[in-house]
MIDREN-965102 format. One record per residue (C-alpha): residue in one letter; y, z, x. Coordinates in nm, 3 decimals. Each point is the difference from the previous one (the first is absolute). Layout:
<site><rest>A</rest><y>Y</y><z>Z</z><x>X</x></site>
...
END
This chain:
<site><rest>M</rest><y>-17.214</y><z>13.333</z><x>13.730</x></site>
<site><rest>A</rest><y>0.061</y><z>0.365</z><x>0.075</x></site>
<site><rest>D</rest><y>0.303</y><z>0.155</z><x>0.160</x></site>
<site><rest>K</rest><y>-0.153</y><z>0.177</z><x>0.297</x></site>
<site><rest>T</rest><y>0.318</y><z>0.144</z><x>0.153</x></site>
<site><rest>N</rest><y>-0.046</y><z>0.357</z><x>-0.123</x></site>
<site><rest>P</rest><y>-0.326</y><z>0.186</z><x>0.044</x></site>
<site><rest>S</rest><y>-0.113</y><z>0.207</z><x>-0.295</x></site>
<site><rest>F</rest><y>-0.090</y><z>0.363</z><x>0.034</x></site>
<site><rest>A</rest><y>-0.218</y><z>0.196</z><x>-0.236</x></site>
<site><rest>G</rest><y>-0.114</y><z>0.359</z><x>-0.003</x></site>
<site><rest>M</rest><y>0.150</y><z>0.343</z><x>-0.009</x></site>
<site><rest>S</rest><y>0.150</y><z>0.193</z><x>0.286</x></site>
<site><rest>S</rest><y>-0.224</y><z>0.267</z><x>0.146</x></site>
<site><rest>K</rest><y>0.035</y><z>0.358</z><x>-0.119</x></site>
<site><rest>G</rest><y>-0.026</y><z>0.320</z><x>0.197</x></site>
<site><rest>D</rest><y>-0.116</y><z>-0.007</z><x>0.360</x></site>
<site><rest>A</rest><y>-0.221</y><z>-0.305</z><x>-0.042</x></site>
<site><rest>V</rest><y>0.155</y><z>-0.312</z><x>0.143</x></site>
<site><rest>L</rest><y>-0.201</y><z>-0.286</z><x>-0.140</x></site>
<site><rest>G</rest><y>0.228</y><z>-0.288</z><x>0.075</x></site>
<site><rest>R</rest><y>0.100</y><z>-0.291</z><x>-0.218</x></site>
<site><rest>V</rest><y>-0.189</y><z>-0.269</z><x>-0.188</x></site>
<site><rest>Q</rest><y>0.139</y><z>-0.349</z><x>0.046</x></site>
<site><rest>L</rest><y>-0.096</y><z>-0.292</z><x>-0.223</x></site>
<site><rest>A</rest><y>0.046</y><z>-0.359</z><x>0.106</x></site>
<site><rest>P</rest><y>0.186</y><z>-0.213</z><x>-0.255</x></site>
<site><rest>E</rest><y>-0.311</y><z>-0.219</z><x>-0.024</x></site>
<site><rest>V</rest><y>-0.193</y><z>0.296</z><x>-0.143</x></site>
<site><rest>L</rest><y>0.255</y><z>0.037</z><x>-0.279</x></site>
<site><rest>E</rest><y>-0.017</y><z>-0.374</z><x>-0.066</x></site>
<site><rest>V</rest><y>-0.378</y><z>0.011</z><x>-0.038</x></site>
<site><rest>I</rest><y>0.017</y><z>0.298</z><x>-0.238</x></site>
<site><rest>I</rest><y>0.267</y><z>-0.178</z><x>-0.207</x></site>
<site><rest>G</rest><y>-0.188</y><z>-0.332</z><x>0.000</x></site>
<site><rest>I</rest><y>-0.325</y><z>0.157</z><x>-0.118</x></site>
<site><rest>A</rest><y>0.178</y><z>0.203</z><x>-0.270</x></site>
<site><rest>T</rest><y>0.176</y><z>-0.315</z><x>-0.124</x></site>
<site><rest>N</rest><y>-0.317</y><z>-0.209</z><x>-0.015</x></site>
<site><rest>E</rest><y>-0.179</y><z>0.272</z><x>-0.200</x></site>
<site><rest>V</rest><y>0.239</y><z>-0.048</z><x>-0.293</x></site>
<site><rest>E</rest><y>-0.154</y><z>-0.211</z><x>-0.276</x></site>
<site><rest>G</rest><y>0.202</y><z>-0.316</z><x>-0.049</x></site>
<site><rest>V</rest><y>0.106</y><z>-0.047</z><x>0.363</x></site>
<site><rest>A</rest><y>-0.137</y><z>-0.331</z><x>0.125</x></site>
<site><rest>T</rest><y>0.107</y><z>0.022</z><x>0.366</x></site>
<site><rest>T</rest><y>0.266</y><z>0.134</z><x>0.228</x></site>
<site><rest>Q</rest><y>0.226</y><z>-0.254</z><x>0.163</x></site>
<site><rest>G</rest><y>-0.049</y><z>-0.043</z><x>0.373</x></site>
<site><rest>N</rest><y>0.152</y><z>-0.235</z><x>0.253</x></site>
<site><rest>F</rest><y>-0.140</y><z>-0.322</z><x>0.145</x></site>
<site><rest>A</rest><y>-0.180</y><z>0.171</z><x>0.290</x></site>
<site><rest>T</rest><y>-0.188</y><z>0.245</z><x>-0.224</x></site>
<site><rest>G</rest><y>-0.095</y><z>-0.287</z><x>-0.232</x></site>
<site><rest>V</rest><y>-0.152</y><z>-0.198</z><x>0.287</x></site>
<site><rest>A</rest><y>-0.182</y><z>0.305</z><x>0.138</x></site>
<site><rest>E</rest><y>-0.145</y><z>0.080</z><x>-0.344</x></site>
<site><rest>K</rest><y>-0.144</y><z>-0.354</z><x>-0.016</x></site>
<site><rest>F</rest><y>-0.209</y><z>0.099</z><x>0.302</x></site>
<site><rest>G</rest><y>-0.125</y><z>0.319</z><x>-0.163</x></site>
<site><rest>K</rest><y>0.245</y><z>0.264</z><x>0.126</x></site>
<site><rest>V</rest><y>0.127</y><z>0.233</z><x>-0.273</x></site>
<site><rest>F</rest><y>0.358</y><z>0.131</z><x>0.012</x></site>
<site><rest>H</rest><y>0.043</y><z>0.300</z><x>-0.230</x></site>
<site><rest>G</rest><y>0.365</y><z>0.043</z><x>0.095</x></site>
<site><rest>K</rest><y>0.123</y><z>-0.348</z><x>-0.084</x></site>
<site><rest>G</rest><y>0.287</y><z>-0.027</z><x>-0.242</x></site>
<site><rest>V</rest><y>0.124</y><z>0.348</z><x>0.089</x></site>
<site><rest>K</rest><y>0.323</y><z>0.100</z><x>0.170</x></site>
<site><rest>T</rest><y>0.076</y><z>0.360</z><x>0.096</x></site>
<site><rest>E</rest><y>0.335</y><z>0.128</z><x>0.117</x></site>
<site><rest>W</rest><y>0.147</y><z>0.342</z><x>0.075</x></site>
<site><rest>V</rest><y>0.341</y><z>0.056</z><x>-0.159</x></site>
<site><rest>E</rest><y>0.166</y><z>0.337</z><x>0.060</x></site>
<site><rest>D</rest><y>-0.339</y><z>0.148</z><x>0.101</x></site>
<site><rest>K</rest><y>-0.162</y><z>-0.112</z><x>-0.326</x></site>
<site><rest>L</rest><y>-0.262</y><z>-0.268</z><x>-0.051</x></site>
<site><rest>V</rest><y>0.101</y><z>-0.317</z><x>-0.187</x></site>
<site><rest>I</rest><y>-0.283</y><z>-0.237</z><x>-0.092</x></site>
<site><rest>D</rest><y>0.020</y><z>-0.363</z><x>-0.110</x></site>
<site><rest>V</rest><y>-0.312</y><z>-0.167</z><x>-0.140</x></site>
<site><rest>F</rest><y>-0.024</y><z>-0.374</z><x>-0.064</x></site>
<site><rest>C</rest><y>-0.279</y><z>-0.097</z><x>-0.239</x></site>
<site><rest>V</rest><y>-0.132</y><z>-0.260</z><x>-0.243</x></site>
<site><rest>V</rest><y>-0.095</y><z>0.115</z><x>-0.351</x></site>
<site><rest>Q</rest><y>-0.284</y><z>-0.148</z><x>-0.205</x></site>
<site><rest>Y</rest><y>0.098</y><z>-0.194</z><x>-0.311</x></site>
<site><rest>G</rest><y>-0.021</y><z>0.200</z><x>-0.322</x></site>
<site><rest>Y</rest><y>0.105</y><z>0.338</z><x>0.142</x></site>
<site><rest>S</rest><y>0.332</y><z>0.171</z><x>-0.073</x></site>
<site><rest>I</rest><y>0.209</y><z>-0.020</z><x>0.316</x></site>
<site><rest>P</rest><y>0.201</y><z>0.320</z><x>-0.066</x></site>
<site><rest>T</rest><y>-0.322</y><z>0.192</z><x>-0.068</x></site>
<site><rest>I</rest><y>-0.167</y><z>-0.134</z><x>0.315</x></site>
<site><rest>A</rest><y>0.309</y><z>0.074</z><x>0.212</x></site>
<site><rest>L</rest><y>0.019</y><z>0.358</z><x>-0.128</x></site>
<site><rest>E</rest><y>-0.372</y><z>0.053</z><x>0.067</x></site>
<site><rest>I</rest><y>0.041</y><z>-0.139</z><x>0.354</x></site>
<site><rest>Q</rest><y>0.284</y><z>0.245</z><x>0.064</x></site>
<site><rest>K</rest><y>-0.207</y><z>0.293</z><x>-0.129</x></site>
<site><rest>Q</rest><y>-0.310</y><z>-0.098</z><x>0.201</x></site>
<site><rest>I</rest><y>0.197</y><z>-0.042</z><x>0.322</x></site>
<site><rest>R</rest><y>0.189</y><z>0.328</z><x>-0.035</x></site>
<site><rest>Q</rest><y>-0.321</y><z>0.187</z><x>-0.076</x></site>
<site><rest>A</rest><y>-0.198</y><z>-0.162</z><x>0.283</x></site>
<site><rest>I</rest><y>0.273</y><z>0.059</z><x>0.260</x></site>
<site><rest>F</rest><y>0.045</y><z>0.362</z><x>-0.105</x></site>
<site><rest>N</rest><y>-0.374</y><z>0.075</z><x>-0.017</x></site>
<site><rest>M</rest><y>-0.077</y><z>-0.153</z><x>0.338</x></site>
<site><rest>T</rest><y>0.312</y><z>0.088</z><x>0.202</x></site>
<site><rest>S</rest><y>0.197</y><z>0.267</z><x>-0.193</x></site>
<site><rest>L</rest><y>0.304</y><z>-0.229</z><x>0.015</x></site>
<site><rest>N</rest><y>0.229</y><z>-0.041</z><x>-0.298</x></site>
<site><rest>T</rest><y>0.142</y><z>-0.347</z><x>-0.052</x></site>
<site><rest>K</rest><y>0.364</y><z>-0.065</z><x>-0.076</x></site>
<site><rest>E</rest><y>-0.056</y><z>-0.341</z><x>-0.163</x></site>
<site><rest>V</rest><y>-0.288</y><z>-0.227</z><x>-0.085</x></site>
<site><rest>N</rest><y>0.138</y><z>-0.346</z><x>-0.078</x></site>
<site><rest>V</rest><y>-0.241</y><z>-0.249</z><x>-0.156</x></site>
<site><rest>H</rest><y>0.083</y><z>-0.370</z><x>0.041</x></site>
<site><rest>V</rest><y>-0.207</y><z>-0.229</z><x>-0.221</x></site>
<site><rest>T</rest><y>-0.001</y><z>-0.331</z><x>0.186</x></site>
<site><rest>G</rest><y>-0.223</y><z>-0.194</z><x>-0.238</x></site>
<site><rest>I</rest><y>-0.251</y><z>-0.014</z><x>-0.281</x></site>
<site><rest>D</rest><y>-0.361</y><z>-0.096</z><x>0.060</x></site>
<site><rest>F</rest><y>-0.131</y><z>-0.234</z><x>-0.269</x></site>
<site><rest>E</rest><y>-0.376</y><z>0.017</z><x>0.022</x></site>
<site><rest>T</rest><y>-0.129</y><z>-0.356</z><x>-0.012</x></site>
<site><rest>T</rest><y>-0.352</y><z>-0.082</z><x>-0.095</x></site>
<site><rest>I</rest><y>-0.167</y><z>-0.330</z><x>0.063</x></site>
<site><rest>E</rest><y>-0.212</y><z>-0.113</z><x>-0.292</x></site>
<site><rest>Q</rest><y>-0.312</y><z>-0.193</z><x>0.089</x></site>
<site><rest>E</rest><y>-0.128</y><z>-0.262</z><x>-0.240</x></site>
END
């Protein structure tokens, strides 16, 4: 679900005589950081993956980057997150908290500033309980 055409680069250029090189992050790393930050927000039920990730998760594999799309626009990071919110939570409040968590996590772990964090709420999770008699 990620646009993997542009590699992402993080880090500062070397200063003085020291040539340290460059740090390159795979887009999958950003997706994992974003997925974990999204799922840590209270009120987020799940992130929306595709059919293949759904089948793989049935067999026990965990995809932290599902429901995340990253894209580089004019050398700035644009993030789209697709998630399901739990019933009873304020969608605008949850969306704002997701944006804050993602921006903070990306900056803290990679020193990258994001241009946009777009939150797409694709559904509401109604928790169903089965009553036994």
